C-alpha positions as CSV (number, residue, x, y, z in Angstrom):
1,M,104.9,-8.1,59.4
2,R,103.0,-9.2,62.4
3,E,99.9,-11.4,61.9
4,P,97.5,-8.7,63.2
5,D,98.9,-6.3,60.6
6,Q,98.4,-8.8,57.9
7,S,94.8,-9.5,59.0
8,Y,94.1,-5.8,59.1
9,Y,95.4,-5.3,55.5
10,Q,93.4,-8.3,54.3
11,R,90.2,-7.0,55.9
12,R,90.8,-3.5,54.4
13,A,91.3,-5.0,51.0
14,E,88.1,-6.9,51.3
15,A,86.2,-3.8,52.4
16,E,87.6,-1.8,49.5
17,L,86.5,-4.5,47.1
18,A,83.0,-4.4,48.6
19,H,82.9,-0.6,48.3
20,A,84.0,-0.9,44.6
21,Q,81.2,-3.4,43.9
22,Q,78.6,-1.1,45.5
23,S,79.8,2.1,43.8
24,T,78.2,3.3,40.6
25,L,80.6,6.1,39.6
26,K,83.5,4.8,37.5
27,P,86.2,7.0,39.2
28,V,85.0,5.9,42.6
29,V,85.1,2.2,41.6
30,Q,88.6,2.6,40.2
31,A,89.8,4.3,43.4
32,H,88.5,1.5,45.6
33,Y,90.1,-1.1,43.4
34,E,93.4,0.7,43.5
35,L,93.2,0.8,47.3
36,A,92.3,-2.9,47.5
37,E,95.3,-3.7,45.3
38,A,97.6,-1.6,47.5
39,Y,96.4,-3.5,50.6
40,L,96.8,-6.9,48.9
41,R,100.3,-6.0,47.8
42,K,101.2,-5.3,51.5
43,V,99.8,-8.7,52.4
44,S,101.6,-10.5,49.6
45,L,104.9,-8.9,50.3
46,A,104.6,-9.8,54.0
47,E,103.8,-13.4,53.2
48,R,106.8,-13.6,50.8
49,A,109.1,-12.1,53.5
50,E,107.8,-14.6,56.1
51,G,108.4,-17.5,53.7
52,A,111.9,-16.4,53.1
53,T,112.7,-16.4,56.8
54,S,111.0,-19.7,57.6
């Protein structure tokens, strides 16, 4: 994954975490946390893939 993509997914994860912390409805909080986890998984997988090719 290109660095700009990783940066994008990292920023999106951070934004989703912020939204989760600001939300008061439990289902909304859960949805934001799930989205943040998905973005962080993408970042983590990309970092592992890059480490394997370095």
